[in-house]
VOGU-3710 file (C-alpha; in Angstrom, 3 decimals, decimal comma):
1> msathrpair> 4,969/-49,746/-9,888  4,441/-53,463/-9,408  5,873/-55,373/-6,450  8,123/-57,343/-8,764  9,666/-54,118/-9,998  10,089/-52,403/-6,648  13,635/-50,927/-6,490  16,118/-51,294/-3,680  16,484/-48,176/-1,517  19,653/-46,446/-0,386
11> vvrdrtirik> 20,089/-43,460/1,941  23,297/-41,425/1,709  24,321/-38,345/3,680  24,923/-35,177/1,688  28,611/-34,230/1,701  28,731/-31,857/-1,276  28,876/-28,150/-1,994  28,157/-26,431/-5,305  30,551/-23,748/-6,514  29,426/-21,203/-9,110
21> viddcglact> 32,792/-20,564/-10,769  31,557/-18,419/-13,683  28,379/-16,742/-14,887  29,137/-16,661/-18,639  27,134/-19,054/-20,828  26,606/-19,394/-24,568  23,184/-21,015/-24,302  19,930/-19,320/-23,343  17,683/-21,959/-21,791  14,187/-20,724/-21,052
31> fchnegtpvt> 14,039/-22,638/-17,723  17,469/-21,643/-16,319  17,719/-20,673/-12,645  21,405/-19,679/-13,070  22,096/-20,751/-9,474  19,840/-17,933/-8,247  21,930/-15,033/-9,536  21,061/-12,561/-12,316  22,811/-12,783/-15,683  25,954/-10,751/-15,053
41> adnrgraelp> 26,463/-9,727/-18,689  22,968/-8,216/-18,809  23,347/-6,300/-15,541  26,975/-5,215/-15,356  27,214/-1,458/-14,781  23,583/-0,999/-13,766  23,300/1,862/-11,320  19,923/0,825/-9,917  18,156/-2,305/-8,814  16,214/-4,450/-9,476
51> fvagpgrtgr> 18,394/-6,528/-11,738  17,136/-7,507/-15,160  15,670/-10,980/-14,741  15,667/-11,552/-18,488  15,717/-12,152/-21,214  18,239/-9,337/-21,636  20,481/-8,666/-24,590  22,088/-12,126/-24,247  18,707/-13,826/-24,403  19,448/-15,581/-21,113
61> vsiysetngv> 17,114/-15,760/-18,124  17,413/-16,384/-14,406  13,927/-17,436/-13,422  14,126/-16,463/-9,722  16,220/-13,286/-9,737  13,206/-11,002/-9,968  11,773/-12,239/-6,669  14,578/-13,907/-4,685  16,054/-10,760/-3,128  19,483/-11,241/-4,707
71> gflaarmapd> 21,784/-8,313/-3,998  24,890/-9,139/-6,028  26,188/-10,181/-9,404  28,292/-13,316/-9,658  31,947/-12,929/-10,622  34,451/-15,363/-12,119  36,443/-17,265/-9,498  40,214/-17,648/-9,782  42,359/-20,527/-8,463  44,074/-18,249/-5,963
81> asfrravrtv> 44,580/-18,175/-2,202  41,191/-16,513/-1,579  39,429/-19,251/-3,512  41,214/-22,034/-1,668  40,592/-20,369/1,682  36,862/-19,917/1,017  36,379/-23,477/-0,220  38,378/-24,952/2,637  36,363/-22,974/5,191  33,005/-24,027/3,767
91> arafdahevh> 33,983/-27,657/3,149  35,280/-28,080/6,682  32,279/-26,348/8,224  29,758/-28,605/6,470  31,865/-31,783/6,419  31,897/-31,761/2,602  34,080/-34,238/0,737  32,920/-33,366/-2,783  32,507/-30,129/-4,727  30,534/-29,587/-7,898
101> ltggeptlht> 31,467/-26,825/-10,340  28,535/-24,951/-11,848  27,863/-21,690/-13,675  27,035/-20,324/-16,109  29,140/-22,702/-18,106  32,315/-23,940/-16,354  34,122/-24,987/-19,558  34,140/-21,327/-20,651  36,369/-20,563/-17,658  39,891/-20,278/-19,038
111> evpalvaalt> 41,369/-21,595/-15,772  38,961/-24,446/-15,098  41,717/-27,126/-15,044  43,579/-25,050/-12,455  40,392/-24,754/-10,378  40,008/-28,532/-10,477  43,656/-28,998/-9,498  43,280/-26,589/-6,577  40,273/-28,533/-5,294  41,723/-32,014/-5,701
121> gmglsvgmts> 44,861/-30,692/-4,012  42,689/-30,149/-0,921  41,614/-33,794/-1,034  38,170/-33,041/-2,464  36,377/-35,030/-5,161  35,376/-32,779/-8,058  32,438/-32,942/-10,453  31,069/-30,473/-12,978  27,783/-29,607/-14,677  28,324/-28,447/-18,256
131> ngergrqvma> 26,455/-27,836/-21,494  29,661/-28,859/-23,271  30,540/-25,614/-24,997  34,309/-26,034/-24,611  34,525/-29,466/-23,047  36,462/-30,945/-25,939  39,168/-28,294/-25,502  39,542/-28,611/-21,711  38,519/-32,163/-20,791  41,966/-33,742/-21,097
141> ecsaaglgrv> 43,509/-31,127/-18,791  40,582/-31,352/-16,353  40,952/-35,121/-16,255  44,675/-34,820/-15,577  43,853/-32,371/-12,768  41,539/-34,941/-11,176  38,029/-34,224/-12,475  35,987/-37,313/-11,644  32,612/-36,677/-13,254  30,934/-34,329/-15,699
151> nvsvfgttaa> 27,170/-33,991/-16,020  26,535/-32,756/-19,567  23,211/-31,007/-20,118  21,892/-31,966/-23,552  18,784/-30,322/-24,965  18,332/-31,950/-28,356  19,714/-34,132/-31,115  18,753/-31,634/-33,829  18,837/-27,860/-34,178  15,039/-27,772/-34,141
161> elrvvqserf> 14,891/-29,703/-30,849  17,443/-27,434/-29,193  15,697/-24,270/-30,348  12,461/-25,353/-28,632  14,004/-24,693/-25,201  16,173/-21,690/-26,129  15,616/-17,964/-26,564  14,801/-16,409/-29,928  18,428/-15,920/-30,900  18,706/-19,691/-31,390
171> rtpglaeaki> 16,429/-19,461/-34,397  19,671/-19,506/-36,385  20,047/-23,214/-37,228  23,834/-22,989/-37,580  24,265/-21,758/-34,008  22,074/-24,516/-32,584  23,866/-27,173/-34,635  27,245/-25,940/-33,390  26,089/-26,227/-29,761  24,839/-29,775/-30,340
181> raaeqtiraa> 28,162/-30,807/-31,863  30,043/-29,245/-28,962  28,022/-31,255/-26,409  28,633/-34,479/-28,326  32,355/-33,737/-28,526  32,489/-33,007/-24,794  30,876/-36,345/-23,959  33,284/-38,243/-26,186  36,284/-36,304/-24,850  35,268/-37,046/-21,270
191> vsngvkvsvn> 34,807/-40,767/-21,945  38,111/-41,028/-23,799  39,924/-39,269/-20,935  38,473/-41,483/-18,215  35,965/-38,975/-16,800  32,620/-40,511/-15,831  29,777/-38,934/-17,823  26,116/-38,373/-17,101  23,873/-36,829/-19,752  21,327/-34,500/-18,111
201> ivvpgmahvg> 18,007/-33,926/-19,862  15,377/-31,541/-18,479  11,892/-32,716/-19,495  9,431/-29,787/-19,423  6,324/-31,576/-20,716  4,647/-34,044/-23,066  5,689/-32,127/-26,172  9,299/-33,086/-25,357  8,794/-36,847/-24,962  9,912/-37,732/-28,499
211> rvvnlvepyg> 12,984/-35,500/-28,203  14,015/-37,148/-24,929  13,512/-40,692/-26,248  15,751/-39,758/-29,175  18,429/-38,677/-26,681  18,223/-41,761/-24,443  18,891/-44,182/-27,279  22,233/-42,828/-28,621  23,754/-41,438/-25,419  22,794/-44,382/-23,224
221> qfadvrmlts> 25,339/-46,530/-25,055  28,331/-44,939/-23,321  27,012/-42,641/-20,574  24,422/-42,550/-17,806  21,300/-40,656/-18,825  19,563/-38,531/-16,184  16,100/-37,056/-16,693  15,348/-34,029/-14,528  11,956/-32,548/-13,778  11,440/-28,950/-14,885
231> iqdgpesvaa> 10,927/-26,771/-11,805  8,562/-24,480/-13,692  6,393/-27,216/-15,196  5,764/-29,449/-12,180  3,157/-32,199/-12,749  3,346/-31,957/-16,544  7,087/-32,595/-16,355  6,576/-35,612/-14,081  3,954/-37,057/-16,439  6,260/-36,599/-19,433
241> isevlarvga> 9,103/-38,440/-17,683  6,748/-41,322/-16,913  5,847/-41,506/-20,587  9,521/-41,602/-21,611  10,171/-44,437/-19,167  7,257/-46,391/-20,589  8,422/-45,906/-24,169  11,950/-47,135/-23,482  10,794/-50,073/-21,360  12,550/-48,886/-18,207
251> epvlrtftag> 12,518/-50,971/-15,022  13,448/-49,429/-11,628  16,573/-50,814/-9,934  17,740/-48,464/-7,157  16,165/-45,449/-5,439  18,639/-43,133/-3,676  17,801/-40,416/-1,158  20,479/-37,841/-0,380  19,791/-37,072/3,265  20,084/-33,375/3,970
261> tsdertlyra> 18,915/-32,191/0,538  15,774/-32,351/-1,613  17,516/-34,713/-4,049  15,963/-38,114/-4,751  16,839/-40,175/-7,810  15,910/-43,578/-9,170  18,090/-45,755/-11,390  16,298/-47,608/-14,180  17,578/-50,146/-16,682  16,321/-49,734/-20,213
271> lgsravyvkr> 17,177/-50,462/-23,858  19,650/-53,270/-23,365  20,764/-52,479/-19,786  21,352/-48,761/-20,410  21,412/-46,751/-17,155  18,641/-44,161/-16,967  18,175/-42,020/-13,866  15,204/-39,881/-12,890  15,917/-37,040/-10,505  13,170/-35,471/-8,429
281> llpvrlpdtc> 13,132/-32,608/-5,941  11,395/-33,466/-2,677  9,643/-30,922/-0,396  12,507/-30,752/2,122  12,830/-27,730/4,426  15,408/-26,486/6,920  13,633/-26,459/10,302  14,404/-22,856/11,312  15,447/-20,965/8,170  12,480/-22,163/6,132
291> ascrfnndtd> 9,852/-21,962/8,857  8,885/-18,313/8,291  9,781/-18,122/4,581  7,105/-16,642/2,300  7,680/-19,513/-0,149  7,176/-22,225/2,473  4,031/-23,833/1,068  3,115/-26,611/-1,349  3,167/-24,444/-4,483  5,762/-21,679/-4,136
301> ceegyygirl> 8,770/-23,612/-2,809  9,956/-25,303/-5,976  13,459/-26,549/-5,107  13,234/-27,255/-1,394  16,508/-27,281/0,513  19,006/-28,525/-2,075  22,288/-27,904/-0,279  25,115/-25,403/0,209  26,272/-23,133/-2,622  29,373/-20,936/-2,831
311> yltdqgeymv> 29,433/-17,682/-4,805  31,895/-14,876/-5,514  30,320/-11,434/-5,832  31,420/-8,778/-8,299  32,711/-6,920/-5,230  35,174/-9,733/-4,488  33,371/-11,289/-1,514  32,736/-15,015/-1,150  29,168/-15,829/-0,100  27,371/-18,958/1,084
321> gvciqrmdlc> 23,797/-19,573/-0,024  21,187/-22,095/1,081  18,349/-21,373/-1,382  18,152/-20,071/-4,953  14,624/-18,814/-4,306  15,847/-16,825/-1,275  19,197/-15,345/-2,228  18,686/-12,725/0,476  19,655/-15,536/2,882  23,233/-15,588/1,550
331> vpvaelpksg> 25,906/-14,749/4,113  29,584/-13,855/3,653  31,928/-16,772/4,289  33,669/-14,637/6,909  30,395/-14,434/8,867  29,512/-18,118/8,536  30,650/-19,147/12,074  28,214/-16,771/13,773  25,334/-17,153/11,310  23,834/-20,290/12,840
341> iveevlafkd> 23,597/-21,912/9,397  26,315/-24,502/10,021  24,733/-25,849/13,191  21,269/-25,915/11,619  22,390/-27,702/8,452  24,515/-30,314/10,233  21,730/-31,107/12,706  19,264/-31,287/9,824  21,452/-33,793/7,950  21,717/-35,972/11,045
351> aevrrltrey> 17,945/-35,873/11,494  17,303/-36,691/7,827  19,637/-39,695/7,907  17,720/-41,031/10,904  14,299/-40,263/9,410  14,959/-41,780/5,999  16,712/-44,825/7,433  13,815/-45,414/9,811  11,222/-44,863/7,073  12,888/-46,989/4,375
361> gaaa> 15,057/-49,328/6,437  18,221/-48,767/4,382  21,368/-46,679/4,566  24,756/-46,509/2,880
//
């Protein structure tokens, strides 16, 4: 990166939590971590562990569930008193102002507008990550309920491109084409209803460069485009993203560090001022929890400390997690005050704000 193209730097404190509201999903991405939990549909009713990591009968995978010590299946959350109580407890404990709905696929949740309304009713900002399966059907209601942003994961502009990163059952061109149309319709529905849209593209390697360039050009006209490194593919993914940036003539504008997580992203301008972001995961560790972890080395810890996640188990218990590679670290929300996690995370965020501000000389 030349000195003339050196981006400005911003440091912001993490104030978010991720909420896995549903496990169901109609796609079967080969790189999916599924928020650390096994695919519920492939494991429901199993009398013995370990859980099936995949691909099971759905074709879906959860790339860490074979080794992360997970002891529960994720259940569908409902916009009821238990949900509000759990979210309020976790948000207050970690000084969170924003929640992000994940899955599975949140738009498949029949009550997703009510979930959004419950959260905005608590004064929280609400975002969502979606592959767009039912976004067209629910986006107007979600917008009315206060949804502020949707990050739509898009995996191709053609059936052939989508099938490259899906399980074998997507060899049916009609199914892949239907999923592509649904994502496009979700993006348009979000824009037309005043919801800010980011198009998320995971870039596994060099073989995907042409596919990603083809996505940047059409979607960048009316949405932010975010390229994400593939956790499984590491350096090859990073090299492929660099090649995409070169092909679209991208110039860096702003580099943002989210203090208290492994999230670092850079805003580029490309193709007639289109906004293109690149998101990287930095090797960030919690000082105590991660110190003795078996994954705490340069190769095995792939996500770093990314932030707080909220789950509902199939036994009806709300759980807080700090790592999708170590789901055995999850604790019940009811036990959060005595777990030591809150104090560790808050102190870590404070320290990261100071460190990054000192190192880069900038803060929000």
